[in-house]
C-alpha positions as CSV (number, residue, x, y, z in Angstrom):
1,M,260.7,65.5,118.6
2,N,258.7,64.7,115.5
3,R,257.8,61.1,116.3
4,S,254.8,59.7,118.1
5,W,254.3,57.1,120.8
6,V,253.2,53.8,119.3
7,D,251.3,51.1,121.1
8,G,251.5,47.3,120.9
9,N,255.2,46.6,121.6
10,Q,256.9,43.9,123.6
11,V,260.0,45.2,125.5
12,E,262.3,43.0,127.5
13,L,265.0,44.3,129.9
14,L,268.4,42.7,129.4
15,I,271.0,43.2,132.2
16,N,274.7,43.0,131.4
17,G,276.4,41.0,128.7
18,E,275.3,37.7,130.2
19,Q,271.7,38.4,129.1
20,Y,272.4,40.7,126.2
21,Y,274.9,38.8,124.0
22,P,273.1,35.5,123.8
23,R,269.9,37.2,122.7
24,V,271.4,39.6,120.2
25,F,273.7,36.9,118.7
26,E,270.7,34.5,118.4
27,A,268.7,37.2,116.6
28,M,271.6,37.8,114.2
29,A,272.0,34.1,113.6
30,Q,268.3,33.8,112.7
31,A,268.3,36.9,110.3
32,Q,267.0,36.2,106.9
33,E,267.2,39.5,105.1
34,E,269.1,42.3,106.9
35,I,271.1,43.3,109.9
36,L,271.7,47.0,110.7
37,L,274.1,47.4,113.5
38,E,275.5,50.6,115.2
39,T,277.9,50.6,118.0
40,F,280.6,52.7,119.7
41,I,283.1,49.9,120.5
42,I,284.1,46.6,119.1
43,F,287.1,45.0,120.7
44,D,289.2,42.1,119.3
45,D,288.3,39.9,122.3
46,K,286.0,36.9,122.9
47,V,282.9,39.0,122.5
48,G,284.1,40.9,119.4
49,Q,285.2,37.6,117.8
50,Q,281.8,36.1,118.4
51,L,280.2,39.1,116.8
52,R,282.5,38.8,113.9
53,Q,281.7,35.1,113.3
54,V,277.9,35.6,113.6
55,L,278.0,38.5,111.1
56,I,280.3,36.5,108.7
57,H,277.9,33.6,108.7
58,A,274.9,35.9,108.1
59,A,276.6,37.6,105.2
60,R,277.6,34.3,103.6
61,R,274.0,33.0,103.6
62,G,272.9,36.1,101.8
63,V,271.8,38.4,104.6
64,R,272.6,42.1,104.0
65,V,274.9,43.2,106.9
66,E,275.5,46.9,107.5
67,L,277.8,47.6,110.4
68,A,278.6,51.1,111.6
69,V,281.2,51.8,114.3
70,D,282.6,54.9,115.8
71,G,286.0,56.0,114.4
72,Y,287.2,56.9,117.9
73,G,285.7,54.0,120.0
74,T,286.7,51.3,117.5
75,A,290.0,52.9,116.3
76,D,292.2,50.0,117.6
77,L,290.4,47.1,115.8
78,P,292.9,45.2,113.7
79,D,292.7,45.5,109.9
80,G,292.6,41.7,109.7
81,F,289.6,41.6,111.9
82,I,287.8,44.0,109.6
83,A,289.0,42.4,106.4
84,S,287.7,39.0,107.4
85,M,284.2,40.5,107.6
86,T,284.4,42.6,104.4
87,E,285.7,39.6,102.4
88,A,282.6,37.7,103.5
89,G,280.3,40.5,102.4
90,V,279.8,42.5,105.6
91,C,279.6,46.2,104.8
92,F,281.9,47.9,107.5
93,H,281.5,51.7,108.0
94,A,283.4,54.0,110.3
95,F,281.9,57.2,111.7
96,D,284.3,60.2,111.3
97,P,287.6,58.2,111.2
98,Q,290.5,60.6,111.7
99,P,294.3,60.1,111.5
100,R,296.2,60.0,114.8
101,L,298.4,62.9,115.8
102,A,301.6,61.9,117.6
103,G,299.9,58.6,118.3
104,M,296.9,60.2,119.9
105,R,293.3,59.9,118.6
106,T,292.0,63.4,117.6
107,N,288.3,62.9,117.0
108,L,287.4,63.4,120.6
109,F,283.9,65.0,120.2
110,R,280.6,64.3,118.4
111,R,281.0,60.5,118.4
112,L,278.7,57.8,117.2
113,H,277.8,56.6,120.7
114,R,274.5,54.8,119.7
115,K,274.1,51.1,120.3
116,I,271.3,49.8,118.0
117,V,270.6,46.5,116.2
118,V,267.7,46.0,113.9
119,V,267.2,42.5,112.4
120,D,264.9,42.0,109.4
121,G,262.9,45.1,110.5
122,K,261.1,42.9,113.0
123,R,263.3,42.8,116.1
124,A,265.6,45.5,117.6
125,F,268.0,46.0,120.4
126,I,268.9,49.3,122.0
127,G,270.9,50.2,125.1
128,G,274.4,51.0,126.4
129,I,276.2,47.7,125.9
130,N,279.2,47.6,123.5
131,Y,280.8,44.5,122.0
132,S,283.6,43.9,124.4
133,A,284.4,41.3,127.2
134,D,284.3,44.0,129.9
135,H,280.5,43.7,129.9
136,L,280.8,40.2,131.3
137,G,281.2,39.3,134.9
138,D,284.1,37.0,134.4
139,Y,286.2,40.0,133.2
140,G,286.9,40.8,136.8
141,P,286.4,43.8,139.2
142,M,286.2,46.2,136.3
143,A,283.4,44.4,134.5
144,K,280.7,47.0,133.7
145,Q,277.1,47.1,135.0
146,D,274.9,47.9,132.0
147,Y,271.5,47.6,130.4
148,A,269.7,47.1,127.0
149,V,266.3,46.1,125.8
150,E,265.0,43.8,123.2
151,V,261.9,45.1,121.4
152,T,259.4,43.9,118.9
153,G,256.3,45.6,117.5
154,P,255.6,48.8,115.6
155,V,258.2,50.9,117.3
156,V,260.9,48.8,115.5
157,A,260.0,50.8,112.4
158,Q,261.3,54.0,114.1
159,L,264.7,52.4,115.0
160,H,264.9,50.9,111.4
161,A,264.3,54.3,109.9
162,A,266.9,56.0,112.2
163,S,269.6,53.5,111.2
164,Q,268.7,53.9,107.6
165,R,269.1,57.7,107.9
166,L,272.5,57.4,109.6
167,M,273.7,54.9,106.9
168,A,272.0,56.6,103.9
169,P,275.4,57.8,102.4
170,V,276.7,54.3,102.3
171,L,273.5,52.2,101.9
172,Q,273.7,51.3,98.2
173,P,271.0,50.4,97.3
174,P,268.8,51.6,100.1
175,S,267.2,49.1,102.4
176,A,264.3,47.2,100.8
177,V,263.1,45.8,104.1
178,R,259.6,46.8,105.2
179,P,259.4,46.8,109.1
180,A,256.7,44.6,110.6
181,L,253.9,46.7,112.2
182,Q,252.1,43.9,114.0
183,R,251.3,44.4,117.7
184,T,253.3,42.1,119.9
185,G,252.8,43.3,123.4
186,P,251.3,45.9,125.8
187,A,254.0,48.6,125.8
188,S,253.8,52.0,124.3
189,A,257.2,53.1,123.1
190,L,259.0,56.0,121.4
191,F,262.5,56.2,119.9
192,V,264.4,59.4,120.7
193,E,267.8,60.4,119.4
194,R,270.4,63.2,119.8
195,D,272.2,64.4,116.8
196,N,273.9,67.6,115.6
197,G,271.0,68.5,113.3
198,R,267.3,68.6,114.0
199,H,267.4,66.5,117.2
200,R,270.0,68.3,119.3
201,T,268.0,68.3,122.6
202,D,265.4,65.5,122.1
203,I,266.8,63.1,124.8
204,E,267.3,65.9,127.3
205,L,263.7,67.1,126.7
206,S,262.4,63.6,127.2
207,Y,264.0,63.5,130.6
208,L,262.7,66.9,131.5
209,Q,259.2,66.0,130.5
210,G,259.3,62.8,132.5
211,I,260.7,64.5,135.6
212,R,258.2,67.4,135.5
213,A,255.3,64.9,135.3
214,A,256.5,62.8,138.2
215,R,254.2,62.5,141.2
216,T,255.6,59.7,143.4
217,R,259.1,58.6,142.4
218,I,262.1,59.1,140.1
219,M,265.0,56.7,139.8
220,V,268.0,57.5,137.6
221,A,271.0,55.1,137.2
222,N,273.6,56.8,135.0
223,A,277.3,56.3,134.5
224,Y,278.4,59.8,133.8
225,F,276.4,62.4,135.6
226,F,277.1,66.0,135.0
227,P,273.9,67.2,133.4
228,G,272.8,70.7,132.4
229,Y,271.3,73.2,134.8
230,R,267.7,72.7,133.6
231,L,267.8,69.0,134.4
232,L,269.5,69.6,137.8
233,R,266.8,72.2,138.7
234,E,264.0,69.9,137.7
235,L,265.4,67.0,139.9
236,R,265.6,69.4,142.8
237,N,262.1,70.8,142.2
238,A,260.7,67.3,142.0
239,A,262.2,66.5,145.4
240,R,260.8,69.7,146.8
241,R,257.3,68.8,145.8
242,G,257.5,65.5,147.6
243,V,258.7,63.1,144.8
244,E,261.1,60.5,146.0
245,V,264.2,61.2,143.8
246,T,266.9,58.6,143.8
247,L,270.2,58.8,141.8
248,I,272.4,55.7,141.4
249,L,275.9,57.0,140.2
250,Q,279.4,55.6,140.0
251,G,281.1,54.7,143.2
252,Q,283.8,52.6,141.6
253,P,284.4,54.5,138.4
254,D,286.3,53.4,135.3
255,M,287.6,57.0,135.2
256,R,288.1,58.7,138.5
257,W,287.5,62.2,137.2
258,V,283.9,61.1,136.5
259,R,283.0,60.8,140.1
260,A,285.0,63.9,141.0
261,L,282.9,66.0,138.6
262,S,279.6,64.4,139.7
263,R,280.4,65.1,143.4
264,L,280.6,68.8,142.6
265,L,276.8,68.7,142.2
266,Y,275.9,66.6,145.2
267,N,275.4,69.4,147.7
268,Y,273.0,71.2,145.4
269,L,270.8,68.1,145.1
270,L,271.2,66.7,148.7
271,R,270.1,70.0,150.3
272,D,266.6,69.5,148.8
273,G,266.1,65.9,149.6
274,V,267.5,64.1,146.5
275,H,268.8,60.6,147.5
276,I,272.2,59.8,146.0
277,H,273.7,56.3,146.1
278,E,277.1,55.3,144.7
279,Y,277.3,51.9,143.2
280,C,280.5,50.2,144.5
281,Q,280.4,46.7,143.2
282,R,282.0,47.5,139.8
283,P,281.9,50.4,137.2
284,L,278.4,51.5,136.5
285,H,277.9,51.9,132.7
286,G,274.1,52.0,132.6
287,K,271.9,54.8,131.3
288,V,268.4,54.0,132.6
289,A,265.7,55.9,134.4
290,L,262.1,55.5,135.5
291,V,259.3,57.8,136.7
292,D,256.3,56.8,138.8
293,D,254.9,53.4,137.9
294,E,254.8,53.5,134.1
295,W,257.5,55.6,132.3
296,A,261.0,54.4,131.8
297,T,263.9,54.9,129.4
298,V,266.9,52.7,128.4
299,G,269.6,53.8,125.9
300,S,273.1,55.0,125.2
301,S,272.9,58.6,126.5
302,N,274.7,59.6,129.6
303,L,273.7,62.7,131.5
304,D,276.9,64.6,130.8
305,P,278.1,67.2,128.3
306,L,279.4,64.7,125.7
307,S,276.1,62.9,125.5
308,L,273.8,65.9,125.8
309,S,275.7,68.3,123.6
310,F,278.0,66.4,121.3
311,N,277.5,62.7,120.6
312,L,275.0,60.8,118.5
313,E,272.8,59.0,121.0
314,A,269.7,56.8,121.0
315,N,267.2,56.0,123.8
316,L,263.9,54.1,123.9
317,L,261.1,55.6,126.0
318,I,258.8,53.0,127.4
319,R,255.3,53.2,129.0
320,D,254.6,49.8,130.5
321,R,253.8,49.1,134.2
322,A,255.3,45.6,134.2
323,F,258.6,46.8,132.7
324,N,258.7,49.8,135.0
325,R,258.1,47.5,138.0
326,Q,260.9,45.1,136.9
327,L,263.4,47.9,136.5
328,H,262.4,49.5,139.8
329,Q,262.8,46.3,141.7
330,H,266.2,45.8,140.2
331,L,267.4,49.4,140.8
332,A,266.0,49.4,144.4
333,T,267.9,46.2,145.1
334,L,271.0,47.8,143.6
335,A,270.6,50.9,145.8
336,S,269.9,49.0,149.0
337,E,272.4,46.1,148.7
338,Q,275.3,47.2,146.5
339,C,275.5,51.0,147.0
340,K,276.7,53.4,149.6
341,A,274.3,56.2,150.5
342,V,275.8,59.7,150.2
343,T,274.7,62.1,152.9
344,L,274.8,65.8,153.1
345,E,276.8,65.6,156.3
346,R,279.4,63.6,154.5
347,M,279.6,66.0,151.6
348,I,279.8,69.1,153.9
349,R,283.1,67.9,155.3
350,G,285.9,69.9,153.7
351,Y,283.3,72.1,152.1
352,W,285.4,75.2,152.6
353,W,288.1,74.1,150.2
354,R,285.7,72.5,147.7
355,A,283.3,75.5,147.6
356,P,285.1,77.3,144.7
357,L,285.1,74.0,142.7
358,I,281.4,73.4,143.4
359,F,280.6,76.9,142.4
360,A,282.5,76.5,139.1
361,G,281.0,73.1,138.4
362,F,277.5,74.3,139.0
363,H,277.9,77.2,136.6
364,L,279.6,75.1,134.0
365,T,276.4,73.0,133.8
366,R,274.5,76.3,133.4
367,Y,276.4,77.6,130.4
368,F,277.8,74.4,128.8
369,P,275.2,74.2,126.0
370,R,276.3,77.7,124.9
371,I,280.0,76.7,125.2
372,A,279.4,73.5,123.2
373,G,278.3,75.7,120.3
374,W,281.8,77.1,120.0
375,F,283.1,73.6,118.9
376,P,282.7,72.8,115.2
377,A,280.1,70.2,114.3
378,H,281.8,68.0,111.7
379,R,279.6,66.4,109.2
380,Q,277.8,63.2,110.4
381,K,278.9,60.8,107.8
382,L,280.2,57.3,107.5
383,R,283.1,56.1,105.5
384,S,283.2,52.5,104.2
385,V,286.3,50.6,105.2
386,Q,287.8,47.8,103.1
387,P,291.3,46.9,104.3
388,E,293.6,45.6,101.5
389,I,295.5,43.0,103.4
390,D,295.6,39.2,103.8
391,A,293.0,38.9,106.5
392,H,293.7,35.3,107.4
393,R,297.4,36.0,107.8
394,D,296.8,39.1,109.9
395,L,294.3,37.3,112.2
396,H,296.6,34.4,112.7
397,E,299.5,36.6,113.7
398,G,297.2,38.7,116.0
399,N,296.2,35.6,117.9
400,T,299.6,34.1,118.5
């Protein structure tokens, strides 16, 4: 990591779409110069349509709007949806769009999984929330539990610079916005990213550093938990030296194989005193953690091979006692009231037939970074998209 912690930031936790969407849409509606937006998913639903309208209005009043989406995660967005934005002046870019093969998406690995918004270089948002209605409680039982933060202060300059670098091939001309460096709050913060260049392991290293420094408690709430061997070992070692280590993982997964893989690692952790809770209210999509009473992180990175070895990811590290306390209170309530505790006795049942799978899963985590190197790393570039269709006709037909 070649960035430094910066003081003087205000960081606010936003839980689920109910808190996130009103704040981020309000910030976009108030933009005067520039909106830089990166996301994995935009769906053509009530949330995606609200995003589209707020970006169109911003572009029409002269705000520079640069929108980058993943070519896999947003592959199904209608051309009319996109065209209505580009006609208004929104610059729409897709990361590694690939043609389908027999109707199937082929760009499975190394996705743009970051979720970042920077408004006028003064206010930023970062977390795990996409632009889709399944992040709202009224979506039903499969509504996702997720987190983001709103941040102001000098660290916004780091997020602004990161978005500029990602969009550099399509930013014509480059951004002229100078990020505000005024102190706005008590938090120290550091932006960390994972890419397929100079920052391949920055997010994993930030977790390892935090875990190794822990003295009293570690709490991790992560949707897709199948980390590398080093991270597993450090969690176990922390529990052995008396740190209270609590993991909140998926109990009602959106993809059943996710829980099956995670459970291959439970025995290894439970034997040394790690506490594991499965969140059963709805699918857990969060990627947050805290250490002791000051350090925390919120971002897009899961603790699985895709996030740690392939995808473009972004997290914010935070040192602030009040923020840590708020996150801890929330996660502790989640663990005690909305989760099922996983015990070693429960996981030992049927161990004889699961033992080969556990052995294979454990050693896969040990060697996966080397295996990941066998896969080609395609160039990290965006392609501007300008559909040549009648946007109004297409949108009308799509809404009937």
